C-alpha positions as CSV (number, residue, x, y, z in Angstrom):
1,M,0.1,0.0,0.0
2,T,1.4,3.4,-1.0
3,N,1.7,6.7,1.4
4,P,1.2,9.3,-0.7
5,G,3.6,12.1,0.6
6,N,4.9,9.9,3.3
7,S,2.1,11.4,5.7
8,P,2.2,9.8,9.0
9,R,-0.3,6.6,9.3
10,I,-1.8,6.7,12.8
11,A,-3.7,3.6,14.2
12,R,-6.2,4.9,16.9
13,G,-6.0,2.8,19.9
14,G,-8.2,2.4,23.5
15,K,-9.7,-0.7,22.8
16,A,-9.1,-4.5,23.7
17,I,-10.8,-6.0,20.6
18,Y,-11.2,-4.5,17.2
19,G,-13.3,-5.2,14.1
20,A,-16.5,-6.4,16.1
21,P,-18.2,-3.2,16.6
22,L,-21.5,-5.2,17.6
23,G,-21.8,-6.9,21.2
24,I,-24.4,-9.4,22.0
25,L,-25.8,-10.1,25.4
26,M,-26.3,-13.8,25.5
27,L,-28.6,-15.5,28.3
28,E,-27.2,-18.9,29.8
29,A,-28.7,-21.9,27.9
30,R,-27.5,-25.1,26.5
31,F,-30.2,-25.8,23.8
32,P,-28.7,-25.9,20.2
33,R,-28.1,-22.5,18.2
34,I,-28.4,-23.5,14.6
35,P,-27.5,-21.2,11.7
36,G,-29.9,-18.5,11.8
37,D,-30.0,-18.2,15.7
38,M,-28.8,-15.1,16.9
39,G,-26.3,-17.1,19.3
40,N,-24.5,-19.0,16.4
41,G,-21.6,-17.0,15.0
42,T,-22.1,-18.1,11.8
43,T,-25.4,-16.2,11.3
44,W,-23.4,-13.1,11.0
45,P,-21.7,-11.5,7.9
46,F,-19.5,-9.5,10.1
47,P,-17.8,-10.4,13.6
48,V,-19.5,-9.7,16.8
49,L,-18.5,-9.9,20.3
50,Y,-20.6,-12.3,22.8
51,R,-21.0,-12.0,26.6
52,V,-22.8,-14.7,28.4
53,V,-24.9,-13.1,31.3
54,S,-24.5,-15.9,34.3
55,G,-27.8,-16.6,35.6
56,A,-30.0,-15.2,32.8
57,S,-31.7,-18.3,32.1
58,P,-34.5,-18.1,29.2
59,E,-37.0,-19.4,31.8
60,K,-36.2,-16.7,34.2
61,V,-36.0,-14.0,31.7
62,V,-39.2,-14.9,29.5
63,L,-41.6,-16.5,32.1
64,K,-40.5,-14.5,35.2
65,G,-39.9,-11.0,33.6
66,A,-36.0,-11.0,34.0
67,A,-36.5,-10.3,38.0
68,G,-33.3,-9.0,39.8
69,L,-31.2,-9.4,36.2
70,L,-30.9,-5.8,35.4
71,P,-27.5,-5.0,37.2
72,D,-25.9,-8.3,35.4
73,F,-27.0,-7.2,32.2
74,I,-25.8,-3.7,32.5
75,D,-22.4,-5.0,33.8
76,A,-22.2,-7.5,30.9
77,A,-23.0,-4.6,28.4
78,K,-20.3,-2.2,30.0
79,D,-17.8,-5.1,29.6
80,L,-18.5,-5.6,25.8
81,V,-18.1,-2.0,25.5
82,R,-14.8,-2.0,27.5
83,L,-13.7,-4.7,24.9
84,G,-14.6,-2.6,22.0
85,A,-18.6,-2.9,21.3
86,E,-19.8,0.1,19.9
87,A,-23.3,-1.0,19.9
88,I,-25.3,-3.2,22.0
89,T,-28.0,-5.8,21.5
90,T,-29.4,-9.0,23.2
91,N,-30.5,-12.3,22.6
92,C,-33.9,-12.3,24.0
93,G,-36.6,-10.0,22.6
94,F,-38.1,-9.9,26.2
95,L,-35.2,-7.7,27.4
96,S,-37.1,-4.9,25.9
97,L,-38.0,-4.3,29.5
98,F,-34.4,-3.0,30.0
99,Q,-34.1,-1.0,27.0
100,K,-33.8,2.7,28.6
101,E,-31.9,1.2,31.5
102,I,-28.9,-0.3,29.8
103,A,-29.0,2.5,27.0
104,A,-28.3,5.0,29.6
105,A,-26.0,3.1,31.4
106,V,-23.5,2.2,28.3
107,G,-23.4,5.3,26.5
108,V,-23.5,3.7,22.8
109,P,-26.6,2.9,20.8
110,V,-28.4,-0.3,22.1
111,A,-31.2,-2.1,20.7
112,T,-32.7,-4.7,23.0
113,S,-35.5,-6.4,21.1
114,S,-36.5,-7.4,17.7
115,L,-39.8,-5.7,18.9
116,M,-38.3,-2.6,18.1
117,Q,-39.2,-3.2,14.2
118,V,-42.8,-2.7,14.8
119,P,-43.1,1.1,14.3
120,W,-40.9,0.7,11.4
121,V,-42.6,-2.0,9.4
122,Q,-46.1,-0.5,10.5
123,A,-45.1,2.8,8.5
124,T,-44.7,0.5,5.5
125,L,-48.1,-0.8,5.4
126,P,-51.2,0.4,3.6
127,P,-54.1,1.5,5.4
128,G,-56.1,-0.8,7.3
129,K,-53.0,-3.3,7.6
130,R,-51.1,-3.8,10.9
131,V,-48.4,-5.7,12.3
132,G,-48.5,-9.0,14.1
133,L,-46.3,-10.7,16.4
134,V,-45.1,-14.2,16.9
135,T,-43.3,-14.6,20.1
136,V,-42.3,-17.6,22.1
137,S,-44.5,-17.1,25.0
138,G,-47.6,-15.1,24.3
139,S,-49.0,-15.3,28.1
140,T,-45.9,-13.7,29.6
141,L,-45.3,-10.8,26.9
142,T,-46.8,-8.1,28.7
143,P,-47.7,-4.2,28.0
144,A,-44.5,-3.2,29.8
145,H,-42.5,-5.4,27.3
146,L,-44.4,-3.9,24.4
147,E,-43.9,-0.4,25.7
148,G,-40.3,-0.7,26.1
149,A,-40.1,-1.3,22.4
150,G,-42.5,1.4,21.4
151,V,-45.2,-1.3,20.4
152,P,-48.7,-0.4,20.5
153,L,-50.6,-2.5,23.3
154,D,-53.5,-3.6,20.9
155,T,-50.6,-5.3,18.8
156,P,-52.1,-8.9,17.9
157,L,-49.6,-11.8,19.0
158,V,-49.8,-15.4,19.2
159,G,-47.0,-17.6,21.3
160,T,-45.7,-21.0,20.5
161,E,-46.5,-22.1,24.2
162,N,-49.0,-24.8,22.5
163,G,-46.4,-26.2,20.4
164,K,-44.4,-29.8,20.7
165,E,-40.7,-28.6,20.6
166,F,-39.9,-25.0,20.3
167,F,-41.4,-23.8,23.7
168,R,-40.2,-26.7,25.9
169,V,-36.8,-26.7,24.4
170,L,-35.8,-23.0,24.5
171,I,-38.2,-22.0,27.5
172,K,-38.6,-25.1,29.6
173,A,-35.0,-26.5,29.0
174,E,-36.8,-30.2,29.2
175,K,-33.8,-31.6,26.9
176,D,-30.7,-30.3,25.2
177,D,-31.5,-31.6,21.7
178,M,-33.9,-30.2,19.4
179,D,-36.1,-31.4,16.4
180,I,-35.6,-28.8,13.9
181,A,-38.4,-29.7,11.8
182,Q,-40.8,-29.7,14.6
183,A,-39.5,-26.4,15.7
184,E,-40.2,-24.8,12.4
185,R,-43.8,-26.5,12.6
186,D,-44.4,-24.8,15.7
187,V,-43.3,-21.3,14.4
188,V,-45.0,-21.6,11.3
189,E,-48.5,-22.9,13.0
190,A,-48.1,-20.1,15.5
191,G,-47.9,-17.4,12.4
192,K,-51.0,-19.2,10.6
193,E,-52.9,-18.7,13.6
194,L,-51.9,-15.2,14.2
195,V,-53.2,-14.7,10.2
196,A,-56.3,-16.5,10.7
197,R,-57.5,-14.7,13.7
198,H,-56.4,-11.2,12.5
199,P,-57.1,-11.2,8.8
200,D,-55.9,-7.2,8.9
201,V,-52.2,-8.3,9.6
202,G,-50.3,-7.1,6.7
203,A,-46.6,-8.1,8.3
204,I,-45.1,-10.0,10.8
205,V,-42.3,-9.4,13.3
206,L,-40.5,-12.4,15.1
207,E,-40.1,-11.5,18.8
208,C,-38.1,-14.7,19.4
209,T,-34.2,-14.4,18.4
210,N,-34.3,-18.3,17.8
211,M,-36.7,-17.9,15.3
212,P,-34.9,-16.7,12.1
213,P,-34.2,-20.0,10.7
214,Y,-37.6,-20.4,10.3
215,A,-38.5,-17.1,8.9
216,A,-38.5,-18.2,5.2
217,A,-40.8,-21.1,5.9
218,L,-43.4,-18.9,7.6
219,Q,-43.1,-16.5,5.0
220,A,-43.8,-18.6,2.4
221,E,-46.7,-20.2,4.4
222,V,-48.5,-16.9,5.0
223,G,-47.3,-15.1,1.8
224,L,-46.4,-11.8,4.1
225,P,-43.5,-9.8,4.7
226,V,-41.6,-11.7,8.1
227,Y,-39.2,-9.6,10.2
228,D,-36.7,-10.8,13.0
229,I,-34.0,-10.0,14.8
230,Y,-31.5,-10.9,12.1
231,S,-33.1,-8.2,9.5
232,M,-33.1,-5.5,12.6
233,I,-29.3,-6.3,13.2
234,I,-28.3,-6.1,9.7
235,W,-29.8,-2.6,9.4
236,F,-28.2,-1.9,12.9
237,H,-24.7,-2.8,11.9
238,A,-24.8,-0.9,8.6
239,G,-25.0,2.4,10.5
240,L,-22.0,1.2,12.6
241,R,-19.8,0.2,9.5
242,P,-21.7,2.1,6.4
243,R,-20.7,0.6,2.9
244,V,-17.8,2.4,1.1
245,F,-18.7,3.1,-2.4
246,A,-15.5,3.4,-4.6
C-alpha cells in the first residue's frame, strides 16, 4: 500500500478488540443454536462480540420478567463496551424491559429487542393493515414489554406455548437436543394462527431471536413480509460500518 507524501499513518487505540463493533448479550442456555440463531456466530456476515450473562436463563427472563437481572445485564454490556463494542443488542426480545436502563448506562446505541422494528414495519403498510407478532411466549409478553419497544398495546400476537418442541426446549429446557423440523412447524403454526385470527395483519415481526431459521418457511406459508432479529441487526450494524462506495 502506498503512502502518498509519506504522511504519518496513525492507528487509533483504546480498545481491547477491534473489527467487531457489535456486542451481543446472551442468555445462559444449553439448547442448540443452529445457523440463523442469533447465538450462532456463523449467522452473521460480520464479526460480533458475545457475553453470556450468568444466571439469566430463558425461563427466568421470559417467564419471570427477568426479575433481579438488570444489574447483571448492565455490567455485561459495560464489559462488551470496554472490549470494543460500539453498540449493544441482546438475544432475547423480552429484554425490551431493560431498553432504557441499558442505553442510559453504557453510552452507546442499544437495541434490546426485535420488537423495536414494529413501528418501522407499520409505517410501510397500506391503510387498514397492521403488524402482528409471533413470540415464544404469548402469555408472558406483557404491556410493559411492548411499551419498552414502542409497540402499540393492541398489537395482535400469538405464542408458541402450545407447540410440541420450540417452547419446551428453549424456555422449559426439558432437553438439550431439538427436533428442528418440529420447531419450524411450531413457529409456522403460530404464524398461521395469527393471520387466521387477525386478517388485517399485513406483516409479521418475530420476537424471539431463535426464530430466524424459520422465517423463510413462515413467509412462504402466509405470503406476508416477515421480520426478525436478523433483519434488525443487519440494519443496526450498517450504521456502525456504512458501506464504502469506491
